C-alpha positions in Angstrom: 7.2 -73.2 -109.1 6.1 -74.0 -112.5 6.4 -77.1 -113.8 5.4 -78.8 -117.6 3.3 -81.3 -117.2 0.7 -83.2 -119.6 -1.6 -83.2 -116.7 -3.3 -80.4 -115.1 -3.7 -79.4 -111.5 -6.9 -80.3 -111.5 -6.7 -83.9 -112.9 -4.1 -84.3 -110.3 -6.2 -83.5 -107.5 -8.8 -85.6 -109.1 -6.7 -88.3 -109.1 -5.9 -88.0 -105.6 -9.5 -87.9 -104.4 -10.0 -91.1 -106.7 -6.9 -92.9 -104.6 -7.8 -91.3 -101.3 -9.0 -94.6 -100.0 -6.2 -96.3 -100.3 -3.9 -94.9 -97.8 0.0 -94.1 -98.3 2.3 -95.4 -95.2 6.0 -94.6 -96.1 9.2 -96.1 -94.5 12.2 -94.2 -93.8 13.2 -92.5 -96.3 16.4 -90.8 -97.7 17.1 -87.0 -98.6 16.2 -87.4 -102.1 12.7 -88.2 -101.7 13.3 -92.5 -102.1 13.7 -95.6 -100.0 17.0 -96.0 -98.6 18.8 -98.4 -101.4 20.1 -100.8 -98.6 16.6 -102.1 -98.1 17.3 -106.1 -97.0 16.5 -109.3 -99.7 13.6 -109.4 -97.4 12.3 -105.7 -98.2 12.6 -106.5 -101.6 10.9 -109.6 -102.2 8.0 -108.3 -100.2 7.8 -105.4 -102.6 8.4 -107.9 -105.7 5.8 -110.6 -104.6 2.8 -107.8 -103.7 3.4 -106.1 -106.8 1.8 -107.4 -110.4 3.7 -104.0 -112.3 7.1 -103.9 -111.8 9.0 -100.9 -113.4 12.0 -98.9 -114.1 11.0 -95.0 -114.2 12.7 -91.6 -114.8 10.2 -88.8 -113.1 9.5 -85.9 -115.6 7.4 -84.2 -113.1 5.8 -84.0 -109.7 2.4 -81.5 -108.6 2.3 -80.7 -104.2 -1.2 -81.7 -103.5 -2.8 -78.9 -101.2 -3.2 -80.8 -97.6 -7.1 -79.9 -97.7 -7.4 -82.5 -100.8 -5.5 -85.4 -99.3 -6.1 -87.5 -95.9 -4.0 -89.6 -94.0 -0.3 -87.9 -94.7 2.3 -88.9 -92.6 3.7 -86.4 -90.6 6.9 -85.1 -92.4 5.6 -85.8 -95.6 4.0 -84.1 -99.1 2.0 -85.9 -100.9 2.8 -85.1 -104.3 1.1 -86.3 -107.8 4.3 -87.9 -109.8 4.3 -88.1 -113.6 7.1 -90.3 -115.4 8.5 -92.0 -118.4 8.9 -95.6 -117.8 12.2 -97.3 -119.5 11.5 -100.4 -118.5 9.3 -103.2 -117.5 10.4 -105.3 -115.5 7.4 -107.4 -114.8 3.5 -106.5 -116.0 1.4 -109.2 -117.9 -0.7 -106.6 -119.9 2.1 -104.0 -119.7 2.4 -100.7 -119.5 1.9 -97.4 -120.5 5.0 -95.4 -121.5 3.9 -92.7 -119.4 2.3 -93.7 -115.8 0.9 -91.0 -112.9 0.4 -91.9 -109.2 0.7 -90.8 -105.4 3.7 -90.3 -103.3 4.3 -89.6 -100.1 7.3 -87.6 -100.6 9.5 -86.7 -97.3 10.3 -83.5 -96.7 13.8 -81.9 -95.9 15.4 -80.6 -93.0 14.0 -77.3 -94.0 10.5 -78.9 -94.7 10.6 -78.2 -98.1 10.4 -81.2 -101.1 13.3 -82.8 -102.2 14.5 -82.6 -105.9 12.7 -85.8 -107.3 12.7 -84.6 -111.1 14.5 -86.8 -113.0 15.3 -89.2 -110.9 15.2 -92.7 -112.0 13.4 -95.0 -109.7 11.5 -98.8 -109.3 8.5 -98.8 -109.0 6.5 -101.6 -107.4 2.4 -100.6 -108.5 -0.6 -102.5 -109.3 -2.8 -101.0 -112.0 -4.4 -97.9 -111.4 -8.3 -97.1 -112.3 -7.6 -95.4 -116.2 -5.0 -95.7 -118.3 -1.8 -94.4 -117.6 -2.6 -94.2 -113.7 -0.8 -97.1 -111.5 -1.2 -97.4 -107.6 1.8 -98.5 -105.4 1.5 -101.1 -103.3 3.3 -99.5 -100.0 4.3 -95.8 -99.3 7.7 -96.9 -100.0 7.0 -98.8 -103.4 9.5 -96.0 -104.9 13.0 -97.4 -104.7 16.4 -96.1 -106.0 17.0 -97.7 -109.5 20.8 -98.5 -109.1 22.0 -101.3 -111.0 22.3 -103.5 -107.9 18.6 -103.4 -107.0 17.2 -103.4 -110.8 19.8 -107.0 -110.8 18.4 -108.3 -107.6 14.8 -107.4 -108.5 14.9 -109.3 -111.3 16.0 -112.4 -109.9 13.6 -112.8 -107.0 11.0 -111.8 -110.0 12.6 -114.8 -111.5 12.4 -117.0 -108.7 8.2 -116.2 -108.0 7.4 -116.8 -111.5 9.1 -120.0 -112.0 6.9 -123.0 -112.0 9.4 -124.5 -109.3 8.4 -121.5 -107.3 7.8 -122.1 -103.2 4.5 -120.9 -102.1 3.8 -118.5 -99.4 3.3 -120.0 -96.1 1.2 -119.4 -93.6 1.9 -121.5 -90.6 3.1 -124.7 -89.2 0.4 -127.7 -89.3 0.7 -131.0 -87.7 3.9 -131.9 -86.7 5.0 -135.7 -85.7 8.0 -137.1 -83.4 9.6 -140.6 -83.4 12.1 -141.4 -81.4 14.9 -143.7 -81.8 15.7 -146.8 -80.7 18.6 -145.0 -78.9 19.1 -142.4 -76.6 19.4 -139.0 -78.3 17.8 -140.1 -81.9 14.7 -139.3 -83.5 13.3 -137.7 -86.4 10.1 -134.9 -86.6 8.7 -133.6 -89.3 6.1 -131.1 -89.4 3.7 -129.8 -92.2 3.0 -126.4 -93.5 0.1 -125.0 -94.4 0.6 -122.7 -97.9 -1.7 -120.4 -99.4 -2.4 -122.8 -102.8 -2.5 -125.8 -100.2 0.6 -127.5 -101.9 2.6 -130.2 -100.0 5.8 -128.5 -97.8 7.4 -129.7 -94.7 10.4 -130.0 -92.8 12.2 -132.6 -91.2 14.7 -132.7 -88.8 17.2 -135.7 -88.1 19.1 -136.3 -85.0 21.6 -138.8 -84.0 24.1 -139.1 -81.1 26.9 -137.6 -81.2 26.0 -135.5 -84.2 25.0 -132.2 -85.0 20.9 -132.4 -85.8 20.2 -131.9 -89.7 17.2 -130.5 -91.3 16.1 -130.2 -94.7 12.8 -128.7 -96.5 10.6 -130.7 -99.2 8.5 -129.2 -101.5 5.9 -132.1 -102.4 4.8 -135.0 -100.9 7.9 -136.8 -100.5 11.0 -135.8 -98.9 13.6 -136.2 -101.0 16.8 -137.8 -99.3 18.7 -134.9 -101.2 16.6 -132.4 -99.6 18.8 -129.4 -97.6 18.1 -126.6 -96.2 17.6 -123.3 -98.3 20.0 -121.8 -99.1 20.2 -117.5 -97.3 19.1 -114.8 -99.6 16.6 -117.2 -101.5 12.7 -117.3 -102.4 12.1 -120.4 -100.4 14.4 -119.4 -97.2 12.7 -116.1 -97.5 8.9 -117.7 -97.4 10.2 -119.8 -94.1 12.2 -117.0 -92.3 9.8 -114.4 -93.0 6.7 -116.3 -92.2 7.2 -118.8 -89.4 6.3 -118.0 -85.8 8.9 -118.6 -83.4 8.1 -120.8 -81.4 5.7 -123.9 -82.4 1.7 -123.1 -81.9 0.0 -125.9 -79.7 -2.4 -126.8 -81.8 0.6 -128.3 -84.0 1.0 -131.3 -81.5 -2.0 -131.6 -80.0 -1.9 -135.2 -81.2 1.3 -136.5 -79.8 2.5 -137.4 -76.4 3.9 -134.7 -74.4 7.8 -135.8 -74.4 6.8 -136.1 -78.6 5.8 -132.6 -78.6 8.9 -131.3 -76.6 11.1 -132.8 -78.7 9.0 -131.7 -81.7 9.1 -128.2 -80.4 12.5 -128.2 -79.7 13.9 -129.3 -83.5 11.0 -127.1 -84.6 13.2 -123.8 -82.4 16.4 -125.7 -83.6 15.3 -124.7 -87.6 14.2 -121.1 -86.6 17.5 -120.4 -85.0 19.5 -122.1 -88.5 16.7 -119.9 -90.7 17.8 -116.8 -88.8 16.7 -113.5 -88.9 14.0 -112.5 -91.7 15.8 -109.0 -92.0 13.2 -106.6 -92.6 13.9 -102.9 -92.5 10.8 -101.9 -93.5 7.5 -100.0 -91.1 5.7 -99.9 -94.7 3.7 -103.1 -95.3 
């Protein structure tokens, strides 16, 4: 089938070879060739956090690339060269070309054919390519349907990500401390978290007899009395729920007495239970 495009087939193949070293791994996708619209907050946050470029675009043409010119294409998918017209730039300090080109692993339909992608409105999570107008998706499924709800949620996530008060990426738990109270069942645990920026983040858990344990997260050197657990579906919640391991590592309690170490582990488990499941559904990272 012939398609009108400002790019020649030869150029498309050349671009394919340029990007061949960057494998595209796609997650489960819908019959229209884009990722399902039922992405969780964590899924969208993963994509937004990894993408220096986020844009809404309308696909204008696709060229299917011969199998002999591509590598690492998942079974049941076809690598295509896509041209799209950018209709809205959501993120991108250096701007973006009004017309972009990129590679995408499109899932084949039940008949083993490419789905209809032309004229589809999509959100692209990408990084700049090696040439003007070229971009590279940050993941194989980093093209999603541009529904109104998805656009608004992506904008909200990016607003949190670029805010001066944005919580840093969490690497994992650091040192933990526990102080027992003067009566049985009373105690306080503080767990410092390691972050990508080195900025201080800590968890505090307070237990009092006859009361439900309380916990909070602090972004700073001082634990504010007004500190609270993060709201589900917020960037801080995402940083914690999707980054912390299920159990407190032994290295975090290596300096504690056995009884205090056990109390810290129990309090940490309470925090993990309170945070709930991260909610990731994507298989592509």
